[in-house]
N, CA, C and O of each residue as an XYZ file, in Angstrom:
708
protein
N       0.819     -1.204     -0.048
C      -0.020      0.222      0.065
C       0.902      1.337      0.125
O       1.894      1.323      0.854
N       0.541      2.454     -0.751
C       1.112      3.467     -0.823
C       0.332      4.615     -0.349
O      -0.744      4.765     -0.927
N       0.696      5.669      0.794
C       0.112      6.740      1.388
C       0.743      8.000      0.712
O       1.952      8.199      0.833
N       0.002      8.797      0.051
C       0.440      9.976     -0.447
C       0.133     11.227      0.260
O      -1.061     11.491      0.401
N       0.718     11.772      0.574
C       0.766     13.309      1.377
C       0.582     13.992      0.123
O       1.401     13.967     -0.795
N      -0.802     14.758      0.108
C      -0.976     15.748     -1.118
C      -1.143     17.366     -0.458
O      -2.221     17.834     -0.092
N      -0.100     17.933     -0.414
C      -0.312     19.467      0.006
C      -1.205     20.299     -0.954
O      -1.030     20.390     -2.170
N      -2.058     20.814     -0.327
C      -2.836     21.793     -1.213
C      -2.488     23.502     -0.896
O      -3.039     24.495     -1.369
N      -1.586     23.419     -0.111
C      -1.129     24.729      0.243
C       0.411     24.439      0.521
O       0.716     23.325      0.946
N       1.366     25.372      0.303
C       2.664     25.349      0.856
C       2.855     24.832      2.072
O       2.012     25.261      2.861
N       3.731     23.974      2.620
C       3.630     23.524      4.007
C       5.505     23.365      4.262
O       6.325     22.944      3.446
N       5.678     23.722      5.267
C       7.171     23.583      5.529
C       7.697     22.405      5.737
O       6.975     21.656      6.394
N       8.928     21.887      5.333
C       9.576     20.576      5.256
C       9.454     19.824      6.444
O       9.298     18.604      6.414
N       9.528     20.593      7.676
C       9.665     19.818      8.912
C       8.245     19.515      9.319
O       8.042     18.774     10.280
N       7.255     20.049      8.635
C       5.935     19.329      8.798
C       5.700     18.133      8.137
O       5.365     17.107      8.728
N       5.913     18.246      6.535
C       6.189     17.167      5.911
C       7.030     15.942      6.127
O       6.716     14.845      5.666
N       8.013     16.141      6.779
C       8.861     15.204      7.235
C       8.468     14.427      8.641
O       8.642     13.219      8.802
N       7.927     15.290      9.600
C       7.072     14.831     10.583
C       6.020     13.939     10.262
O       5.899     12.893     10.900
N       5.129     14.281      9.205
C       3.935     13.399      8.694
C       4.564     12.231      8.142
O       4.044     11.156      8.440
N       5.617     12.222      7.369
C       6.411     10.919      6.698
C       6.709      9.984      7.778
O       6.307      8.822      7.812
N       7.468     10.577      8.697
C       7.968      9.651     10.072
C       6.793      9.035     10.823
O       6.800      7.863     11.200
N       5.680      9.967     11.042
C       4.877      9.477     12.048
C       3.635      8.627     11.173
O       2.826      7.993     11.849
N       3.527      8.625      9.991
C       2.613      8.138      9.271
C       3.221      6.564      9.184
O       2.649      5.525      9.514
N       4.610      6.747      8.612
C       5.111      5.403      8.402
C       5.318      4.548      9.650
O       5.541      3.346      9.501
N       5.258      5.113     10.932
C       5.449      4.232     12.010
C       4.171      3.582     12.228
O       4.105      2.372     12.446
N       3.044      4.416     12.171
C       1.643      3.449     12.411
C       1.241      2.689     11.339
O       0.715      1.609     11.609
N       1.401      3.089      9.860
C       1.236      1.964      8.869
C       2.351      1.526      8.414
O       2.948      1.973      7.434
N       2.714      0.531      9.185
C       4.050      0.117      8.770
C       4.436     -0.618      7.231
O       5.551     -0.641      6.709
N       3.469     -1.060      6.823
C       3.321     -1.813      5.778
C       3.102     -1.031      4.564
O       2.981     -1.644      3.504
N       3.023      0.507      4.587
C       3.083      1.292      3.509
C       4.106      2.328      3.068
O       4.929      2.727      3.891
N       4.107      2.729      1.980
C       5.254      3.505      1.584
C       4.597      4.951      1.592
O       3.471      5.164      1.141
N       5.464      5.975      2.184
C       4.704      7.138      2.382
C       5.546      8.180      1.572
O       6.695      8.430      1.935
N       5.083      8.693      0.655
C       5.559      9.772     -0.356
C       4.871     11.228     -0.260
O       3.776     11.398      0.277
N       5.623     12.239     -0.830
C       4.742     13.452     -1.066
C       4.581     13.790     -2.336
O       5.619     13.856     -2.995
N       3.475     14.049     -2.928
C       3.220     14.779     -4.132
C       3.525     16.424     -4.233
O       3.588     17.081     -3.194
N       3.668     16.905     -5.237
C       3.982     18.387     -5.573
C       2.567     18.956     -5.185
O       1.521     18.316     -5.075
N       2.777     20.349     -4.995
C       1.537     21.242     -4.670
C       0.387     20.824     -5.631
O       0.635     20.678     -6.828
N      -0.921     20.619     -5.116
C      -2.075     20.446     -5.843
C      -2.468     21.867     -6.279
O      -2.610     22.709     -5.392
N      -2.681     22.257     -7.730
C      -3.405     23.493     -7.887
C      -4.946     23.248     -8.006
O      -5.398     22.265     -8.594
N      -5.642     24.102     -7.472
C      -7.127     24.249     -7.337
C      -7.604     25.662     -7.151
O      -6.862     26.562     -6.757
N      -9.096     25.847     -7.502
C      -9.333     27.114     -7.390
C     -10.242     26.799     -6.046
O     -11.251     26.093     -6.060
N      -9.687     27.462     -4.868
C     -10.597     27.592     -3.742
C     -11.832     27.909     -3.660
O     -12.595     27.261     -2.944
N     -12.276     29.068     -4.454
C     -13.389     29.690     -4.536
C     -14.283     28.714     -4.995
O     -15.445     28.985     -4.695
N     -14.112     27.480     -5.733
C     -15.276     26.690     -6.079
C     -15.609     25.826     -4.931
O     -16.665     25.194     -4.979
N     -14.904     25.731     -3.995
C     -15.198     25.049     -2.751
C     -15.679     25.852     -1.432
O     -15.920     25.278     -0.370
N     -15.773     27.036     -1.596
C     -16.127     27.791     -0.432
C     -17.578     28.380     -0.493
O     -18.112     28.873     -1.486
N     -18.220     28.205      1.012
C     -19.594     28.422      1.079
C     -19.524     29.786      1.410
O     -18.932     30.213      2.402
N     -20.175     30.532      0.516
C     -20.311     32.143      0.829
C     -21.169     32.352      2.088
O     -20.973     33.349      2.784
N     -21.871     31.681      2.323
C     -22.599     31.922      3.710
C     -21.837     31.547      4.836
O     -22.071     32.175      5.869
N     -21.061     30.751      4.867
C     -20.338     30.313      6.132
C     -18.749     30.991      6.005
O     -18.051     31.408      6.929
N     -18.443     30.950      4.573
C     -16.926     31.533      4.501
C     -16.140     30.303      4.998
O     -15.158     30.576      5.688
N     -16.400     28.966      4.767
C     -15.632     27.769      4.974
C     -15.628     26.829      3.757
O     -16.532     26.697      2.932
N     -14.615     26.293      3.793
C     -14.414     24.996      2.609
C     -15.425     24.034      3.076
O     -15.715     23.731      4.233
N     -15.984     23.543      1.787
C     -17.377     22.638      1.967
C     -16.325     21.360      1.805
O     -15.794     21.196      0.706
N     -16.043     20.502      2.845
C     -14.912     19.587      2.777
C     -15.426     18.340      2.083
O     -14.555     17.585      1.651
N     -16.676     18.002      1.905
C     -17.022     17.007      1.165
C     -17.030     16.992     -0.393
O     -16.759     16.003     -1.074
N     -17.418     18.368     -0.922
C     -17.337     18.556     -2.179
C     -16.069     18.518     -2.428
O     -15.748     17.898     -3.442
N     -14.899     19.199     -1.543
C     -13.467     19.175     -1.964
C     -13.083     17.900     -1.958
O     -12.365     17.663     -2.930
N     -13.311     16.734     -1.083
C     -12.869     15.555     -1.132
C     -13.510     14.879     -2.508
O     -12.729     14.125     -3.089
N     -14.571     15.010     -2.996
C     -14.874     14.290     -4.050
C     -14.200     14.984     -5.356
O     -14.091     14.382     -6.424
N     -13.819     16.134     -5.179
C     -13.316     16.821     -6.464
C     -11.667     16.306     -6.377
O     -11.001     16.223     -7.409
N     -11.182     16.022     -5.238
C      -9.872     15.770     -5.252
C      -9.806     14.094     -5.468
O      -8.682     13.670     -5.738
N     -10.603     13.361     -5.401
C     -10.719     11.885     -5.792
C     -10.840     12.065     -7.192
O      -9.840     11.594     -7.734
N     -11.633     12.541     -8.005
C     -11.901     12.718     -9.288
C     -10.300     13.253     -9.962
O      -9.687     12.569    -10.781
N      -9.873     14.396     -9.514
C      -8.687     14.967     -9.914
C      -7.398     13.704     -9.875
O      -6.872     13.199    -10.868
N      -7.153     13.452     -8.706
C      -6.041     12.483     -8.313
C      -6.114     11.080     -8.752
O      -5.089     10.475     -9.065
N      -7.385     10.486     -8.792
C      -7.747      9.261     -9.229
C      -6.903      8.067     -8.749
O      -6.390      7.284     -9.549
N      -6.774      7.952     -7.375
C      -5.950      7.088     -6.620
C      -6.537      5.534     -7.079
O      -7.749      5.335     -7.157
N      -5.729      4.676     -7.313
C      -6.210      3.382     -7.404
C      -6.354      2.517     -5.976
O      -5.818      3.029     -4.993
N      -6.949      1.415     -5.824
C      -7.386      0.863     -4.514
C      -5.876      0.629     -3.564
O      -5.947      0.471     -2.346
N      -4.790      0.631     -4.161
C      -3.453      0.622     -3.596
C      -2.902      1.712     -3.337
O      -1.676      1.736     -3.226
N      -3.690      2.925     -3.173
C      -3.237      4.167     -2.858
C      -4.204      4.923     -2.039
O      -5.394      4.991     -2.348
N      -3.725      5.465     -1.046
C      -4.310      6.312      0.011
C      -3.858      7.800     -0.250
O      -2.651      8.000     -0.392
N      -4.643      8.745     -0.316
C      -4.099      9.893     -0.324
C      -4.568     10.814      0.752
O      -5.757     10.867      1.064
N      -3.595     11.583      1.357
C      -4.164     12.541      2.271
C      -3.564     13.839      1.918
O      -2.395     14.131      1.667
N      -4.809     14.665      1.964
C      -4.724     16.217      1.382
C      -4.654     16.971      2.596
O      -5.477     16.818      3.498
N      -3.633     17.838      2.654
C      -3.355     18.717      3.839
C      -3.986     20.235      3.236
O      -3.541     20.709      2.190
N      -4.846     20.778      3.866
C      -5.420     22.237      3.417
C      -4.912     23.386      4.576
O      -4.747     23.079      5.757
N      -4.783     24.192      4.261
C      -4.543     25.172      5.395
C      -5.826     26.300      5.168
O      -5.614     27.488      4.926
N      -6.910     25.819      5.267
C      -8.219     26.505      5.177
C      -9.150     25.872      6.008
O      -9.058     24.659      6.194
N     -10.198     26.657      6.628
C     -11.311     26.154      7.613
C     -12.221     25.454      6.867
O     -12.343     25.719      5.672
N     -12.965     24.489      7.455
C     -13.680     23.618      6.675
C     -14.959     23.161      7.553
O     -15.012     23.276      8.778
N     -15.931     22.651      6.778
C     -17.117     22.280      7.426
C     -17.528     21.135      6.634
O     -17.193     21.179      5.451
N     -18.287     19.955      7.089
C     -19.038     18.949      6.480
C     -20.484     18.936      7.114
O     -20.718     19.147      8.304
N     -21.313     18.688      6.247
C     -22.831     18.359      6.556
C     -23.349     19.388      7.489
O     -23.461     20.543      7.080
N     -23.717     19.039      8.864
C     -24.442     19.780      9.828
C     -23.188     20.396     10.930
O     -23.418     21.156     11.871
N     -22.056     19.944     10.604
C     -21.159     20.197     11.673
C     -20.460     21.553     11.376
O     -20.149     21.907     10.239
N     -20.207     22.393     12.685
C     -20.067     23.562     12.422
C     -18.387     23.838     11.627
O     -18.028     24.773     10.912
N     -17.632     22.644     12.091
C     -16.327     22.792     11.454
C     -16.063     21.091     11.533
O     -16.784     20.238     12.050
N     -14.700     20.927     10.791
C     -14.367     19.634     10.938
C     -12.732     19.875     10.675
O     -12.277     20.549      9.751
N     -11.826     19.061     11.854
C     -10.463     19.154     11.471
C      -9.947     18.097     10.351
O      -8.806     18.136      9.890
N     -10.724     17.347     10.053
C     -10.382     16.380      8.827
C     -12.006     15.660      8.349
O     -13.082     15.897      8.898
N     -11.765     14.774      7.219
C     -12.719     14.335      6.742
C     -12.140     13.055      5.996
O     -11.052     13.259      5.456
N     -12.586     11.964      5.884
C     -12.405     10.833      4.959
C     -13.576      9.791      4.767
O     -14.498      9.641      5.568
N     -13.402      9.082      3.569
C     -14.225      8.278      3.198
C     -13.758      6.885      3.849
O     -12.643      6.458      3.551
N     -14.457      6.277      4.596
C     -14.135      5.110      5.586
C     -14.096      3.779      4.361
O     -15.017      3.443      3.617
N     -12.967      3.302      4.441
C     -12.504      2.292      3.442
C     -12.396      2.985      2.218
O     -12.473      2.268      1.221
N     -12.206      4.432      2.000
C     -11.945      4.934      0.780
C     -10.422      5.065      0.443
O      -9.518      4.430      0.985
N     -10.310      5.922     -0.463
C      -9.068      6.256     -1.118
C      -8.419      7.762     -0.735
O      -7.359      8.271     -1.101
N      -9.378      8.220      0.062
C      -8.766      9.902      0.229
C      -9.232     10.369      1.359
O     -10.323      9.921      1.712
N      -8.610     11.302      2.162
C      -8.722     12.020      3.304
C      -8.428     13.185      3.214
O      -7.945     13.477      2.120
N      -8.550     14.252      4.153
C      -8.232     15.597      4.095
C      -7.969     15.903      5.553
O      -8.563     15.323      6.463
N      -6.920     16.975      5.764
C      -7.364     17.692      7.080
C      -7.043     19.005      6.889
O      -6.289     19.394      5.997
N      -7.718     19.874      7.889
C      -7.564     21.134      7.726
C      -6.934     21.782      8.888
O      -7.332     21.530     10.026
N      -5.961     22.611      8.657
C      -5.016     23.288      9.854
C      -5.418     24.135     10.524
O      -5.120     24.092     11.718
N      -6.227     25.206     10.037
C      -6.417     26.423     10.990
C      -6.786     26.125     12.274
O      -6.132     26.534     13.234
N      -7.902     25.364     12.403
C      -8.509     25.144     13.985
C      -7.537     24.175     14.842
O      -7.840     23.771     15.965
N      -6.360     23.860     14.191
C      -5.601     23.138     14.867
C      -4.242     24.044     15.585
O      -3.429     23.535     16.357
N      -4.229     25.128     15.241
C      -3.292     26.123     15.652
C      -3.880     26.776     16.767
O      -5.081     27.044     16.779
N      -3.151     27.036     17.658
C      -3.223     27.925     18.986
C      -3.868     29.369     18.847
O      -4.642     29.972     19.591
N      -3.275     29.719     17.623
C      -3.514     30.983     17.354
C      -5.018     31.660     16.754
O      -5.511     32.784     16.850
N      -5.438     30.462     16.136
C      -7.020     30.339     15.744
C      -8.023     30.791     17.085
O      -9.148     31.280     16.975
N      -7.473     30.561     18.069
C      -8.328     30.867     19.229
C      -7.866     31.973     20.054
O      -8.239     32.043     21.225
N      -7.143     32.782     19.585
C      -6.461     33.757     20.185
C      -5.424     33.658     21.278
O      -5.221     34.538     22.114
N      -4.676     32.303     21.180
C      -3.727     32.140     22.320
C      -2.369     32.039     21.367
O      -2.291     31.765     20.169
N      -1.540     32.295     22.131
C      -0.005     32.016     21.676
C       0.465     30.888     20.922
O       0.284     29.726     21.286
N       1.072     31.225     19.866
C       1.498     30.171     18.996
C       2.219     28.997     19.746
O       2.812     29.334     20.771
N       2.254     27.912     19.462
C       2.879     26.647     20.046
C       3.247     25.651     18.977
O       2.516     24.681     18.779
N       4.448     25.864     18.216
C       4.540     24.654     17.397
C       4.410     23.395     17.626
O       3.828     22.665     16.825
N       4.938     22.951     18.763
C       5.042     21.477     19.234
C       3.680     21.036     19.267
O       3.427     19.926     18.797
N       2.650     21.829     19.815
C       1.140     21.392     19.959
C       0.738     21.223     18.615
O       0.264     20.153     18.232
N       0.896     22.243     17.832
C       0.183     22.406     16.515
C       0.801     20.899     15.591
O       0.013     20.188     14.967
N       2.324     20.604     15.655
C       2.748     19.617     15.126
C       1.933     18.359     15.540
O       1.372     17.624     14.727
N       1.926     18.202     16.779
C       1.323     17.077     17.307
C      -0.177     16.759     17.027
O      -0.645     15.622     16.973
N      -0.938     18.046     16.838
C      -2.343     17.971     16.433
C      -2.494     17.484     14.824
O      -3.378     16.751     14.379
N      -1.518     18.022     14.173
C      -1.485     17.695     12.736
C      -1.317     16.120     12.689
O      -2.069     15.465     11.967
N      -0.385     15.536     13.413
C       0.141     14.166     13.244
C      -1.168     13.082     13.510
O      -1.548     12.116     12.848
N      -1.672     13.678     14.765
C      -3.150     12.940     15.227
C      -4.140     12.986     14.184
O      -4.679     11.964     13.759
N      -4.429     14.299     13.702
C      -5.458     14.010     12.546
C      -5.194     13.523     11.437
O      -6.088     12.984     10.785
N      -4.058     13.593     11.028
C      -3.425     12.751      9.754
C      -3.799     11.158      9.902
O      -4.535     10.539      9.134
N      -3.108     10.613     11.093
C      -3.276      9.291     11.285
C      -4.832      8.846     11.527
O      -5.279      7.776     11.114
N      -5.569      9.778     12.228
C      -6.895      9.516     12.544
C      -7.773      9.313     11.190
O      -8.630      8.444     11.034
N      -7.376     10.304     10.241
C      -8.403     10.351      9.037
C      -7.783      9.060      8.052
O      -8.532      8.330      7.404
N      -6.440      8.935      8.064
C      -6.059      7.688      7.352
C      -6.514      6.367      7.824
O      -6.629      5.354      7.134
N      -6.774      6.506      9.164
C      -7.181      5.009      9.695
C      -8.646      4.867      9.119
O      -8.990      3.759      8.707
N      -9.440      5.822      9.074
C     -10.684      5.922      8.139
C     -10.559      5.136      6.756
O     -11.294      4.233      6.358
N      -9.598      5.623      6.202
C      -9.526      5.028      4.530
C      -9.058      3.602      4.599
O      -9.119      2.890      3.596
N      -8.549      3.113      5.857
C      -8.081      2.062      5.933
C      -9.459      1.139      6.663
O      -9.204     -0.041      6.903
N     -10.536      1.517      6.929
C     -11.703      0.976      7.177
C     -11.819      1.247      8.727
O     -12.850      0.739      9.167
N     -11.082      1.887      9.673
C     -11.381      1.939     11.007
C     -12.538      2.920     11.478
O     -12.605      4.012     10.914
N     -13.327      2.651     12.336
C     -14.465      3.466     12.715
C     -13.850      4.219     13.859
O     -12.681      4.058     14.206
N     -14.687      5.046     14.426
C     -14.164      5.841     15.709
C     -14.221      4.936     16.871
O     -15.050      4.037     17.010
N     -13.215      5.260     17.750
C     -13.010      4.277     18.911
C     -13.301      4.759     20.099
O     -13.042      5.948     20.287
N     -13.904      3.976     21.189
C     -14.559      4.514     22.233
C     -13.294      4.714     23.646
O     -13.504      5.186     24.764
N     -12.250      4.272     23.186
C     -11.007      4.491     23.813
C     -10.462      6.061     23.604
O     -10.059      6.503     22.528
N     -10.529      6.732     24.729
C     -10.294      8.316     24.642
C      -8.557      8.381     24.320
O      -8.115      9.456     23.914
N      -7.779      7.429     24.476
C      -6.564      7.671     24.305
C      -5.988      7.269     22.878
O      -4.861      7.487     22.433
N      -7.068      6.621     22.277
C      -6.651      6.086     20.883
C      -6.759      7.066     19.726
O      -7.847      7.637     19.658
N      -5.935      7.354     18.881
C      -6.026      8.302     17.835
C      -7.287      8.072     16.965
O      -7.593      8.999     16.215
N      -8.018      7.017     16.964
C      -9.275      6.841     16.290
C     -10.339      7.427     17.099
O     -11.480      7.424     16.635
N     -10.107      7.937     18.267
C     -11.330      8.589     19.002
C     -11.654      9.935     18.374
O     -10.812     10.737     17.969
N     -13.034     10.094     18.338
C     -13.765     11.177     17.710
C     -13.227     12.344     18.271
O     -13.183     12.313     19.501
N     -12.683     13.661     17.585
C     -12.387     14.858     18.192
C     -13.319     15.614     17.990
O     -13.265     16.173     16.894
N     -14.347     15.915     18.750
C     -15.211     16.882     18.835
C     -14.760     18.449     19.374
O     -15.440     19.469     19.264
N     -13.596     18.336     19.903
C     -13.169     19.911     20.340
C     -11.488     19.417     20.421
O     -11.175     18.227     20.389
N     -10.570     20.440     20.521
C      -9.367     20.221     20.641
C      -8.771     19.589     21.987
O      -7.608     19.200     22.090
N      -9.768     19.540     23.041
C      -9.451     18.918     24.161
C      -9.310     17.433     23.635
O      -8.330     16.775     23.985
N     -10.142     16.964     22.912
C     -10.462     15.474     22.589
C      -9.002     15.263     21.866
O      -8.266     14.373     22.292
N      -8.604     16.067     20.800
C      -7.510     15.850     20.211
C      -6.160     15.892     20.929
O      -5.210     15.138     20.719
N      -6.228     16.899     21.815
C      -4.876     16.924     22.725
C      -4.942     15.746     23.923
O      -3.881     15.474     24.485
N      -6.006     15.135     24.270
C      -5.672     14.209     25.368
C      -5.291     12.697     24.536
O      -4.547     11.843     25.018
N      -5.943     12.589     23.258
C      -5.602     11.380     22.610
C      -3.995     11.236     22.239
O      -3.292     12.214     21.985
N      -3.601     10.106     22.244
C      -2.347      9.643     21.632
C      -2.343      9.797     20.314
O      -3.428      9.948     19.753
N      -1.054      9.791     19.501
C      -0.994      9.626     18.234
C      -0.626      8.376     17.462
O       0.038      8.238     16.435
N      -1.270      7.467     18.275
C      -1.122      6.094     17.739
C      -2.323      5.279     18.050
O      -3.009      5.572     19.029
N      -2.623      4.277     17.286
C      -3.747      3.247     17.491
C      -3.763      2.421     18.673
O      -2.673      2.107     19.150
N      -4.842      2.011     19.232
C      -5.092      1.410     20.684
C      -4.707     -0.052     19.915
O      -4.631     -0.300     18.712
N      -4.505     -0.887     21.053
C      -4.422     -2.338     20.381
C      -5.298     -2.997     19.848
O      -4.965     -4.003     19.223
N      -6.942     -2.544     19.960
C      -8.023     -3.105     19.289
C      -7.882     -2.684     17.993
O      -7.725     -3.490     17.076
N      -7.934     -1.210     17.790
C      -7.578     -0.670     16.380
C      -6.574     -0.944     15.687
O      -6.712     -0.887     14.465
N      -5.401     -1.283     16.194
C      -4.192     -1.902     15.248
C      -4.507     -3.187     15.116
O      -4.135     -3.662     14.043
N      -4.950     -3.769     15.688
C      -5.432     -5.465     15.401
C      -6.405     -5.225     14.051
O      -6.129     -5.710     12.953
N      -7.408     -4.523     14.272
C      -8.352     -4.248     13.170
C      -7.814     -3.738     11.909
O      -8.369     -4.073     10.862
N      -6.760     -2.940     11.890
C      -6.089     -2.337     11.038
C      -5.332     -3.552     10.189
O      -5.354     -3.614      8.960
N      -4.788     -4.325     10.888
C      -3.981     -5.384     10.654
C      -4.850     -6.507      9.660
O      -4.365     -7.136      8.720
N      -6.160     -6.564     10.111
C      -7.044     -7.610      9.440
C      -7.467     -6.831      8.082
O      -7.620     -7.547      7.092
N      -7.649     -5.580      7.952
C      -8.237     -4.990      6.951
C      -7.279     -5.069      5.464
O      -7.703     -4.554      4.429
């Protein structure tokens, strides 16, 4: 299996290297690579009423544009606020058992909430959300274990409290998929 990190915005090399290392640790049988920057017209996916990206529409478009095979999972990284369905916002979204996922960076930053920047916290959150959304593409559901990376994050508190790895149950399910 191959996992492709697909930036849709310019990302620092330290973030990309961190993602490659962290994703490789959790998805041990997968080769992790990075694609060049993806070009798209952001305005095609912005809700004028909410001034947020429509995540589901963006995922569908990305799936059609990138056309991953069944042996490829793609994680799109976007530096724009997003929502999905009735949710006010999402940190990320994926198709369960699908080939594509996305994470959205703004709400993972301390500064979004008027707090002082903290790169360490920001990087931890990126890794957790990336592994979580990729877990969905590999067929995993949300986990009841609050420390498991697959636990649903309804808030940053939920993201911060969980670990950046799968619990034993999710790891075993991942192995079976």
